C-alpha positions in Angstrom: 132.7 157.0 100.6 135.4 153.8 101.2 136.4 151.4 98.2 137.3 148.1 99.0 139.1 146.1 96.5 140.5 142.7 96.3 141.2 141.9 92.9 138.1 142.4 90.5 135.7 142.7 93.2 134.8 146.4 94.6 132.6 147.1 97.6 131.6 150.5 98.0 130.5 151.7 101.6 128.4 154.7 102.1 129.7 156.3 105.6 127.6 159.7 104.9 125.2 158.8 107.8 126.0 155.9 109.3 127.7 153.0 106.7 125.7 150.7 104.3 126.8 148.8 101.3 126.0 151.6 98.4 126.9 148.9 95.8 129.7 145.9 94.9 131.0 146.1 91.6 132.9 143.0 89.8 135.4 143.6 87.1 134.2 147.7 87.0 130.5 146.7 86.6 127.5 147.1 89.3 125.8 143.8 90.1 124.6 144.8 93.2 122.8 147.7 94.7 122.5 148.7 98.0 119.3 150.3 99.8 120.2 153.7 102.0 119.2 152.9 105.5 118.4 149.0 104.7 122.0 147.9 105.7 120.1 145.9 108.5 117.2 145.4 108.0 113.2 143.8 109.5 109.5 144.5 108.8 109.8 146.5 112.1 112.5 148.7 111.4 115.8 149.0 109.6 119.0 151.4 109.8 122.7 151.9 108.8 125.3 150.4 110.9 126.2 152.9 113.6 129.8 151.7 113.4 132.4 149.9 110.9 135.6 148.3 111.6 138.0 147.4 109.1 139.7 144.5 111.0 142.0 142.7 108.5 143.1 144.0 104.9 145.2 142.4 102.5 145.6 141.9 98.8 144.2 139.0 98.8 141.4 139.8 101.8 139.4 142.6 104.0 137.7 141.7 106.5 134.7 144.6 107.8 133.0 144.4 111.1 129.3 146.8 111.8 127.1 147.1 114.4 123.7 148.7 114.8 120.8 148.7 117.4 117.8 149.8 117.2 114.1 149.0 119.4 113.7 146.1 118.6 117.0 144.5 118.0 120.8 144.8 118.2 122.8 143.5 115.2 126.3 143.0 113.9 127.1 141.8 110.9 130.6 140.5 109.0 131.8 140.9 105.6 134.6 139.5 104.4 135.4 140.0 100.6 137.7 137.7 98.8 139.4 137.4 95.1 136.6 135.8 94.2 133.4 136.2 96.3 132.0 138.1 99.1 130.2 136.8 102.7 128.3 138.8 104.6 127.0 137.4 107.9 124.4 139.2 110.0 123.6 138.5 113.6 120.3 139.6 115.1 119.9 139.3 118.8 115.9 140.6 119.7 115.7 142.9 122.5 111.8 143.4 122.5 109.3 140.9 120.7 107.4 141.8 117.7 105.9 140.1 115.0 107.4 140.0 111.4 110.2 139.2 109.4 113.9 139.9 108.6 114.7 140.9 104.8 118.5 142.1 104.0 118.5 143.0 100.3 119.6 144.6 97.3 118.5 145.6 93.6 119.8 144.7 90.5 119.0 146.5 87.2 119.5 146.2 83.5 117.3 145.0 80.4 120.1 142.3 79.2 120.1 141.1 82.3 118.3 137.2 82.2 117.3 135.8 86.1 117.0 132.4 87.3 115.2 131.2 90.3 116.5 127.8 90.5 113.4 125.1 89.8 111.1 128.2 89.4 112.2 130.3 86.3 115.6 129.8 84.2 116.9 132.7 82.3 114.0 135.1 82.4 114.2 138.7 81.3 114.0 140.9 84.6 110.5 142.6 83.4 109.1 138.9 83.3 110.0 137.7 87.0 107.3 137.7 89.3 107.5 137.7 92.8 108.8 134.5 94.6 109.2 133.7 98.1 109.6 130.0 98.7 109.8 127.8 101.9 113.6 126.3 102.0 112.6 123.0 102.8 110.0 123.0 99.1 111.8 123.3 97.1 115.0 125.8 97.2 117.8 123.1 96.3 120.2 125.6 95.2 119.1 128.7 97.6 120.7 131.4 95.0 119.6 134.4 92.7 121.7 133.4 89.6 121.7 136.2 86.8 123.7 136.9 83.2 124.7 139.4 81.1 126.4 138.6 77.8 129.8 139.5 80.0 129.2 138.1 83.2 127.5 135.5 85.2 126.4 136.7 89.1 125.0 134.2 92.0 123.8 135.7 95.2 122.7 133.2 97.9 122.2 132.0 101.3 124.7 129.7 102.7 122.7 127.5 104.9 125.9 126.0 106.2 126.1 128.6 108.2 122.5 130.7 108.9 119.2 130.2 107.8 117.0 132.2 105.2 115.3 131.8 101.9 115.3 133.8 98.5 113.2 136.7 97.7 112.3 138.5 94.4 110.4 140.8 93.1 110.0 143.9 90.7 110.0 147.6 91.7 108.6 150.4 90.5 110.8 150.2 87.6 110.4 147.1 85.3 114.2 146.4 84.6 114.8 146.6 88.4 114.6 143.2 90.4 115.0 143.2 94.4 116.8 140.9 95.5 116.9 139.4 99.1 117.6 136.7 101.8 113.8 136.2 104.0 113.3 134.6 107.5 111.0 133.0 108.6 112.0 130.8 105.7 109.3 128.3 106.2 105.6 127.6 106.3 103.4 125.2 107.6 102.8 122.1 105.8 100.4 120.3 104.9 100.8 116.4 106.3 97.9 114.9 104.2 98.4 113.9 100.3 98.5 117.2 99.4 98.4 118.6 95.9 100.7 121.7 95.7 100.2 124.7 93.0 102.6 127.5 92.8 104.8 129.3 95.3 104.6 128.1 99.3 104.7 132.1 100.0 106.2 132.9 103.3 104.6 134.9 106.1 105.7 136.5 109.0 106.8 134.9 112.5 106.9 136.3 116.2 110.1 137.0 117.7 110.8 137.0 121.1 113.3 138.8 123.3 116.5 136.9 124.0 116.2 134.9 120.3 119.3 135.1 117.7 119.0 134.6 113.9 121.8 134.4 112.0 121.4 135.4 108.3 124.8 134.4 106.0 124.6 135.5 102.1 127.3 135.6 99.6 128.1 136.9 96.4 130.4 135.7 93.9 131.0 136.7 89.7 133.1 135.6 86.8 133.1 136.5 82.7 131.2 134.7 81.2 133.1 131.7 79.6 130.4 128.7 79.3 126.9 127.9 80.2 125.7 130.5 82.5 123.6 128.2 84.9 126.8 125.7 84.8 129.2 128.3 85.9 126.8 129.4 88.2 126.7 126.3 90.0 130.0 125.7 89.9 130.6 129.1 91.9 127.9 128.0 94.5 129.6 124.5 95.0 132.5 126.3 96.1 130.7 127.7 99.3 127.5 125.4 99.8 129.7 122.2 98.9 132.9 123.3 100.9 132.6 120.2 103.3 133.4 116.8 101.3 130.7 114.2 101.9 131.3 111.3 103.8 133.1 108.4 102.0 131.0 105.7 100.6 131.3 102.3 101.3 130.1 101.0 97.4 130.9 97.1 98.4 129.1 97.4 101.7 125.9 99.5 99.8 125.6 96.9 97.3 125.8 94.0 99.7 123.1 95.2 101.9 121.1 96.0 98.7 121.6 92.5 97.7 120.6 91.3 101.1 117.3 93.0 100.4 116.5 91.9 96.6 117.0 88.0 98.5 114.9 88.9 101.6 112.2 91.4 100.4 109.6 88.9 99.5 108.6 90.7 96.3 109.9 88.0 93.8 106.9 86.0 92.5 107.7 83.0 90.7 104.9 82.3 87.6 103.8 85.7 87.0 103.7 85.1 83.1 103.1 81.3 83.2 105.5 78.4 84.8 109.1 79.5 85.6 108.0 83.0 84.4 108.5 84.9 87.4 108.8 88.8 88.0 109.9 91.0 90.8 106.9 92.4 92.2 107.3 96.6 92.3 107.0 97.5 96.1 106.2 97.5 99.7 103.4 100.3 100.9 102.5 100.9 104.3 106.3 100.3 105.7 106.4 103.0 108.4 103.0 102.5 109.7 100.3 101.1 109.5 100.0 97.3 108.0 102.5 96.7 105.1 101.2 95.6 102.0 102.3 94.6 98.5 101.6 96.2 95.5 99.3 94.7 92.6 102.0 96.0 89.7 104.7 94.7 88.1 107.3 96.8 86.1 109.7 96.9 82.8 110.1 100.5 82.2 108.5 103.7 84.1 107.3 103.0 87.3 108.7 102.0 91.2 109.5 98.3 89.8 111.6 99.4 86.7 112.7 95.7 85.7 115.6 96.9 83.3 117.0 98.3 85.8 116.5 95.8 88.4 118.0 93.1 85.8 120.8 95.6 85.5 121.5 95.5 89.2 121.6 92.2 89.8 123.5 90.8 86.8 126.2 93.7 87.6 126.5 92.2 91.0 126.5 88.6 90.6 129.3 89.7 87.8 131.4 90.9 90.6 130.4 88.8 93.2 129.5 85.2 91.8 126.5 85.7 94.3 123.7 83.8 92.4 120.8 85.7 90.9 120.4 83.8 88.2 116.8 82.8 88.6 115.5 86.5 88.7 118.1 87.9 86.2 117.7 84.9 83.3 113.1 84.5 84.3 112.8 88.3 83.9 115.0 88.7 80.4 113.3 85.6 79.0 110.0 87.3 80.5 110.3 90.7 78.7 108.5 89.8 75.5 105.3 89.5 77.5 105.7 93.4 77.9 104.9 93.7 73.9 102.2 95.7 72.9 101.9 93.1 70.4 103.8 90.3 70.2 104.2 90.0 66.2 105.8 94.0 66.2 109.3 93.8 67.8 109.9 96.5 70.1 107.3 98.5 71.2 106.7 97.6 74.9 104.5 98.6 77.4 106.2 99.2 80.7 103.7 97.6 83.6 101.7 94.8 84.3 98.5 95.1 86.5 97.7 92.1 88.0 94.1 92.8 89.0 92.6 93.2 85.3 95.7 91.1 83.6 96.4 93.9 81.4 99.7 95.4 79.7 100.0 99.3 80.1 101.7 102.4 80.9 102.7 104.0 84.5 98.8 104.7 85.3 97.4 102.0 83.4 96.4 103.3 80.2 97.2 101.8 76.6 100.3 104.2 75.9 103.6 104.1 75.3 106.2 106.5 76.6 109.6 106.9 73.9 111.9 107.8 77.2 110.9 105.2 78.9 110.9 103.0 76.3 114.3 104.9 75.7 115.8 104.0 78.9 114.9 100.4 79.2 116.6 99.8 75.4 119.6 101.5 77.0 119.8 99.6 80.5 119.9 96.5 78.7 122.2 97.4 75.8 124.9 99.1 78.2 124.3 96.1 80.6 125.1 93.8 77.2 128.4 95.8 77.0 129.3 96.1 80.2 128.7 92.4 81.4 130.6 89.8 79.3 131.0 86.9 81.2 127.2 86.1 81.8 125.3 83.6 79.6 125.3 84.1 76.0 121.7 83.0 75.5 120.5 85.7 78.1 122.7 88.5 76.7 121.5 87.9 73.1 117.6 88.7 74.7 119.0 92.1 76.0 121.1 93.2 72.8 118.1 92.0 70.5 116.0 93.7 73.1 117.5 97.1 72.6 117.8 96.8 68.9 114.6 95.7 68.4 113.7 98.9 70.5 115.8 101.2 68.6 114.4 99.9 65.1 110.9 100.6 66.1 112.0 103.8 66.8 113.7 104.6 64.0 111.1 103.6 62.1 108.8 105.8 63.9 111.2 108.7 63.1 109.8 112.0 61.3 111.6 113.7 58.2 112.7 116.4 60.6 114.4 114.2 62.5 112.1 114.7 65.8 109.9 111.5 67.0 106.7 111.3 69.2 106.4 111.8 72.8 104.6 108.8 73.0 102.6 106.6 71.2 99.1 105.3 71.4 97.9 102.3 70.0 98.1 103.0 66.6 101.2 105.0 66.9 99.7 108.4 67.0 101.1 111.2 69.5 100.4 110.7 73.1 101.1 113.7 74.3 98.3 116.1 74.3 99.8 118.8 76.3 101.3 121.8 74.8 104.5 121.3 75.3 107.2 118.5 74.5 109.4 115.9 76.8 112.9 116.8 75.9 113.7 113.3 77.7 113.1 111.3 74.1 117.0 112.7 73.6 117.7 108.9 75.4 117.2 107.4 72.1 120.5 109.1 71.1 121.9 107.0 73.8 119.8 104.2 72.5 121.4 104.5 68.6 124.5 105.1 69.3 125.1 102.1 71.7 123.7 100.3 68.4 126.3 101.9 65.8 129.0 100.8 68.0 127.9 97.4 68.1 127.0 96.8 64.9 128.9 100.0 62.6 125.3 100.5 60.8 125.9 104.5 59.9 121.8 104.6 60.3 121.4 104.9 63.9 124.2 107.4 64.6 122.5 109.4 61.5 119.4 108.8 63.3 120.7 110.0 66.9 122.5 113.2 65.0 119.1 114.4 63.6 116.9 113.4 66.7 119.7 115.6 68.9 118.7 118.9 66.1 115.0 118.2 67.1 115.1 118.8 70.8 117.6 121.7 70.7 114.9 124.1 70.8 113.3 122.7 73.9 116.6 121.9 75.7 118.2 125.5 74.7 115.0 127.1 76.5 115.2 124.6 79.6 111.9 123.5 78.8 112.4 120.0 80.5 108.6 118.9 80.8 107.8 115.9 81.3 104.0 115.1 80.3 103.7 111.5 80.8 103.4 110.9 84.5 100.0 111.1 87.0 99.1 114.9 85.6 98.1 113.3 82.4 95.1 112.1 84.1 94.0 108.6 83.9 92.5 109.2 80.5 90.6 112.0 81.1 88.8 114.1 78.0 90.2 116.4 78.0 93.4 115.8 79.8 93.9 117.2 82.9 95.5 121.1 82.1 98.4 120.5 85.0 101.8 120.6 82.9 104.7 119.0 85.2 108.4 120.1 84.9 110.7 117.8 86.4 114.8 117.1 86.9 114.5 113.4 85.8 113.6 114.2 82.7 116.6 116.1 81.8 118.6 113.3 82.9 117.5 110.7 80.5 118.2 113.7 77.5 121.7 113.7 79.7 122.1 109.7 79.4 121.2 110.2 75.5 123.2 113.4 74.4 126.1 112.3 76.4 126.7 109.1 74.6 126.4 111.3 71.0 128.5 113.3 72.8 131.5 110.8 73.4 130.8 109.6 69.7 131.2 112.1 67.9 132.8 115.0 70.0 130.7 118.0 68.6 130.9 121.0 70.5 127.0 121.6 69.9 126.2 118.4 71.2 128.3 119.1 74.4 126.5 122.5 74.8 123.5 120.7 75.0 124.8 117.9 77.1 126.0 121.2 79.4 122.3 122.9 79.7 120.8 119.0 80.7 123.4 118.4 83.0 123.0 121.8 84.8 119.2 121.6 85.0 119.9 119.0 86.8 122.4 119.9 89.3 120.0 122.7 89.9 117.3 120.3 90.9 120.1 118.4 93.7 119.9 119.8 97.3 123.2 121.8 98.6 122.8 121.8 102.1 120.7 119.3 104.8 117.4 119.3 105.9 116.2 118.1 109.4 113.0 117.1 107.4 115.4 114.7 105.0 115.8 111.0 106.1 118.3 111.0 108.9 118.3 114.6 108.2 120.4 113.7 104.9 118.5 116.4 101.5 122.1 117.5 100.5 122.8 115.4 97.0 118.9 114.7 96.7 116.8 115.5 93.8 113.5 117.4 93.8 110.9 115.1 92.0 108.9 117.6 90.4 107.1 120.8 90.4 104.7 122.8 90.9 102.7 119.8 92.1 104.4 117.8 95.1 107.2 118.4 97.5 109.2 115.2 97.1 112.3 114.3 97.5 113.2 111.3 95.0 116.4 109.3 94.5 115.4 108.3 91.3 115.5 111.6 89.4 119.3 111.7 90.4 120.0 108.6 89.6 119.4 108.2 86.0 121.9 111.3 86.0 124.6 109.6 88.1 126.5 107.5 84.8 126.6 110.2 82.3 127.9 113.0 85.1 130.5 110.3 85.6 131.3 109.8 81.7 131.1 113.1 80.6 133.0 114.5 83.2 135.9 111.7 82.3 135.3 112.8 78.6 135.8 116.8 79.1 138.2 116.4 81.9 135.6 118.6 84.0 136.1 117.3 87.6 132.7 119.3 88.4 130.2 116.8 86.5 132.4 114.1 88.6 131.8 115.8 91.9 127.9 116.3 91.6 127.8 112.7 90.6 129.4 111.7 93.7 126.9 114.5 96.0 124.1 111.6 94.7 125.8 108.7 95.1 126.3 110.4 98.9 122.5 110.8 99.4 121.7 107.5 97.5 124.0 105.8 100.1 122.1 107.3 103.0 118.5 106.4 102.6 118.6 102.9 103.8 115.3 102.4 105.6 115.7 100.2 108.8 113.1 97.5 109.7 114.8 95.0 111.6 113.3 91.5 110.7 110.8 93.1 108.3 111.4 91.7 104.3 111.7 95.3 103.4 114.5 96.0 106.3 117.9 97.6 103.9 115.9 99.0 101.1 116.1 101.9 99.9 113.4 105.1 100.6 111.5 105.6 97.6 110.6 109.4 98.4 110.0 111.6 101.0 108.4 114.6 101.4 111.1 116.9 102.1 108.9 119.6 103.7 107.2 117.6 106.5 109.6 114.3 106.1 106.9 112.2 105.9 108.0 108.8 103.6 105.9 108.8 100.4 103.5 106.6 99.3 99.6 105.7 100.2 98.8 108.3 103.5 102.4 108.9 103.3 103.2 105.6 105.0 106.1 104.8 103.1 106.9 102.4 100.0 110.1 100.9 99.5 110.2 99.6 95.8 112.9 96.8 93.6 113.6 98.9 90.3 113.5 102.7 90.5 115.5 103.4 93.4 116.7 100.2 95.3 117.5 98.5 91.8 119.1 101.8 90.6 121.3 102.3 93.5 122.5 98.8 93.4 123.2 99.0 89.9 125.0 102.4 90.4 127.2 100.8 93.2 128.2 97.9 90.9 128.7 100.6 87.8 131.3 102.6 90.2 133.2 99.6 91.9 133.9 98.7 88.0 133.6 101.6 86.0 135.0 104.9 88.2 136.4 103.2 91.3 138.1 99.6 90.4 140.4 99.4 93.3 137.7 99.5 95.9 136.4 96.4 94.9 138.4 95.2 98.6 135.9 97.0 100.6 137.9 100.0 101.2 135.1 103.2 100.9 135.7 105.6 98.1 137.4 108.5 99.4 135.8 112.1 98.4 136.7 114.1 95.5 138.6 117.3 96.3 137.1 120.2 96.5 138.7 123.3 94.9 137.4 126.6 97.5 
């Protein structure tokens, strides 16, 4: 037995009959256990290493080389042991055709372990973990097994920058033992139509041919538990997976292109709500193939048009550049009132106007108001009121009054326990019939905090505190469900049973709770912020896939699960501002680093269609499993508010508040990474 030690990490190599990693210890505690005769492992054969050489050894690092040979392949392996991590790269050279797979693996054991496979399960006891084997292209954005005890946090992942493979986990015969591994092939055949997915995308086997080379690259990291375990795990994984810094972002150039899109997109419609009352239509569809069409919707809130975000984006751009968008800003601001559910009841706004029926409604054309969407309308407008002080005062008053009315409406609906509905029907009864709640309602903490700052009325701050306590149990359990989107059903009775969970939900909650923490510096609120941030970050891609737009997925966010395999820029866009603010308030640069990842991905998703009105808009969403653009028949769609508008708003926010020195057009330097 060889014991190789670098600081608190130990790798034990059993060399009795060939060589294999028997176990890995962190701070004298076993964190991974190897499997005899499986140092190299495939479905057709497995073996220990025949030879092992320590090629470099010092107090700070050890490098080991191992080799083996079987009937089907020759293999070699490099193990690097450092002060904070272990890396293992296996190279298999196929010498005989076979059909099967590769699966290097370890086991973990313990009744106190809480295991996470990001997106699929969070902090689950080992005995409850079901077999998971997910296609790396949908969706394993953070490709790492994560688990923690009361003492330690451990990450075991696949380094997509250097090799292939997806995560594999299943229980052994012992209910307290999990088998963890990296599996290849890591892709499955993907549907190209409007496929509706349920559950996991299981990985099968493949034909391997003589002469092929397969590289699998793993890493293991561990630390003492000091903070939110998932957040600590993400920080560790980022040191490996995000080691290469993203390209600089030219915010001024991107803003200029997006402003050009709004000038030329041909989606502005005059007199939608009467003479002089225009609005931006939501989006173009069928932009990649077929005949491009304009959709029949106009949005104030949740939906592709997100008018509140569009108003904010154009006003911020005009404030910085002087480029005149006052017609659109003024008419949309005055037109907000048309979205009121009842013109005599302030603050209760619908999301959408459907021109075919002349009705105001929610996203799926029903008479519901969704709390987190209403809160986002209020938050966008009150932040705009605060940030842009030189615009026409009569329009700024509309922004403030709209936000105040929204805040007061929800204040009137707050329950004795501090909670509020997820949504409201026409009689203000709960609109969410599902088992789970929508933690995104915590966005109202942010609306109320802004109103407190501007009015000094204590009732708003008190309401925000009470709401934060009400949503705490769901956030503590990572129950970020979002029941208001398509899966609710179009007034079906009973509604469709599927419950959707998504990262965007946590971004809304993060927006509200971050403002509350900044105002109160309450450590309990910070704990909730960390949960929300950890969740949205775990939905972000830490690597690029060739099936992304221009081969880019890193920094993009998975939309929702488990139904559609989307990379959707809107989810991450809502998280950008609170991540930046949280970083500034806490001094933790990691939040800002991940915000920069989001912004970098946004900057790469321009749609090129020279001569077309949708040129230089942002791709709304993409099926990251096959690179088809989202939209009807997967033929592409470019919106106004949800991605293009949000992106313009974020660039302008960044230029004014994050990197003001870059107003002259110089590209933003990427944040430094500690590796």
